[in-house]
C-alpha positions, 0 to 999 in steps of 0.5 A, a space after each residue: 462796149 463789152 468788157 471781160 473781167 478775169 481774176 475775180 470771184 465770189 468766194 473771197 470777200 476781197 476779190 468780190 470787193 475788187 470786182 464790184 468796185 471795178 464794175 461800179 467805177 467804170 459804169 459811173 464813167 460810161 453807160 455803154 459798158 457790159 461786163 462778163 466775168 470769168 471766175 476760176 473758183 469751183 464754188 462759183 460754178 453754181 452761180 454761172 449765168 446772168 447775175 444781178 448783184 446788189 450790195 448793202 452799200 448801194 452798188 448794183 452790178 449786172 454781169 454775166 458770170 462764167 466758170 473758166 475750167 482749165 482742161 488739159 487740151 486748153 492748157 496745151 493750146 495756151 502753151 502754144 500761144 506762150 511760144 507763138 502769140 499770133 492771131 492765126 493760132 488764136 483764131 484756130 483755137 477760139 471755139 473754146 468759150 473762154 477764148 471766144 469771150 476774149 475775141 469778142 471783148 473790147 477790153 480784158 481787165 485783170 484784177 487777180 491782185 497778186 500773181 507775179 511775185 516770188 511769193 507765189 508758185 512757179 506754175 502761177 507765173 506760167 498761168 499768168 503768162 499764158 493768159 497774157 499771151 492769149 489776150 495779146 494773140 487775140 488783139 484785144 486790149 489788156 488792162 492790169 488793175 491795182 496789183 502788187 508785183 515782186 519781189 522777183 528773186 530769180 532770172 526766170 521770175 523776172 523773165 516771165 513777169 516781163 514777158 507777161 506785162 509786155 502784153 498789157 496796155 495799162 498797168 496799175 501797181 499798188 505802191 512804191 515797192 511794186 514800182 521799184 520791182 517793175 522798174 528793175 524789169 526795165 519799165 518806166 513809171 508814168 509811161 509803162 505803169 502807174 501807181 495807185 492804192 488798191 481800188 477798194 479804197 473806193 469800195 464804200 462800206 454799207 450804212 449798217 451791218 446785219 450784226 450791228 445790233 449785236 456789236 452795239 450791245 458790247 460794252 468792251 472795246 471791239 477787236 475784229 479778228 480776220 484770220 487767213 487760211 493761206 497763212 495757216 497752210 504756209 505755216 504747215 508747209 514750212 513745218 511751223 508747229 508748237 507741240 504738234 499745233 499749227 504755229 499760226 493758230 497758236 500765235 493767233 490764240 496768243 494775240 486773242 488771249 492777250 487782247 481779251 485778258 490784258 486789254 479787255 477786248 471783245 473779240 469779233 471773228 469775221 470769216 473772209 473766204 468760204 470754200 466748200 472744197 477745202 479748209 476755209 476761214 470758218 474752219 480756221 476760226 473754229 481752231 482758234 476758238 478751241 481755246 475755251 477762254 477765247 470762245 467765252 470772250 468772242 463772237 463768230 459771224 458764221 455766215 457769209 456776209 457781203 463785202 460791204 457789211 464786213 467793211 462796215 463791221 471792221 470800220 465800227 471796231 476799235 482795232 483789227 487783227 488781220 491776216 487777210 489783205 483786204 480785211 487790212 485794206 478795209 481797216 486802212 481805208 476807214 482809218 481803223 488801226 490794224 495789227 497785221 500778220 501777213 505773208 507777203 510784201 503787199 501788206 507792208 507796201 499798202 500800209 506804208 501808203 496808208 501812213 502807218 506800217 509799224 504793226 505789219 508783220 510777215 508771219 514767217 518772220 514773226 517772233 511769237 515770244 514778243 507777240 504780247 508786247 507787240 500787241 500791247 504797244 499797238 493797243 496803247 498807240 492805236 489813237 495815234 495810228 488812227 490819226 496817221 491813217 486819217 491824215 492820208 485817207 483822202 489823198 489815197 482815195 483821190 489817187 485811186 479815183 484818178 486811176 479809174 479816170 486813166 483806165 476809162 480814158 485808155 479804153 475809150 481811146 482804143 479803136 
């Protein structure tokens, strides 16, 4: 059985965790699966070829990695398939390596996570539609795993999303909010789609971290800080600035100063995404640490840690301030209280499923003047938050596990 995976990469620890979870869970249910992974990340070009990836949590994944370079000619051909998703056109085009891989696959599984939403640019919706129509034209079964959907704010967003998802043989939505948005497209729960927590609930943390010895020496409460360069860019694009400084950086500094000064926390900065072609999370951490008080009271893990080690370090902390979605999930799926500054509904949705969403905020709606008070409230009730998370943890893992049972069953039923 040849399975083609799209939407994953090795530059973002969340995408990495999703990819490795998918491979591990399918392999645990069938010995016949062979995987090919197509990445859109430029940094993954240097890794193209046969990959044998071992995580400290025990996962060992073997697959072929390829880079999907979007040439103007290929984009033009895929635009034809948007309008005419017919096999005759696909066969004519399938000399392209990416399209040839789709043709040869027994299943295509998309794990892009968050493409069909009003929070993403219009061109991203068209790319998703082009991919879905291309797979449909190939005749290869198409599966969409644990993704967030909506809100769909315009007619064109609803139309594109509906048309793209018509090509899918299996859809797993990350929570009830996504389910409501899909139902507004005319889809039926339990028939056209299923609801499940993100698959990384099943991604086990490593048994220890390379930096565990450093953290063990810390006597103060440990607070992981996982910022997100995407929120930084949104703040810049929306002209959110404070005395010339990016407002997101300033809010993160406010929270970090308050955590260290008012609550005695030791700050542990964890980069979640590395990208040599642009400003990444490490650059953002340096901006936040430009404050000398924060620098004196913090540790920066400035090397690329495996996803399961990051999950271990987060699970070993007393709390987390996160803007990365999968850093939030690493906390929620290990029962660690998390204070979230995100940028979309997907954060609130997953926190609601986990059992506590009171301290999940969208940065664009966040009031900087109340940040210290909100964090103080979070810190004071963190033990109750932990209890709420632990109460729902096993149920969410069981649902995530059963979703893989459904997925593999659907794949096996295909002729």
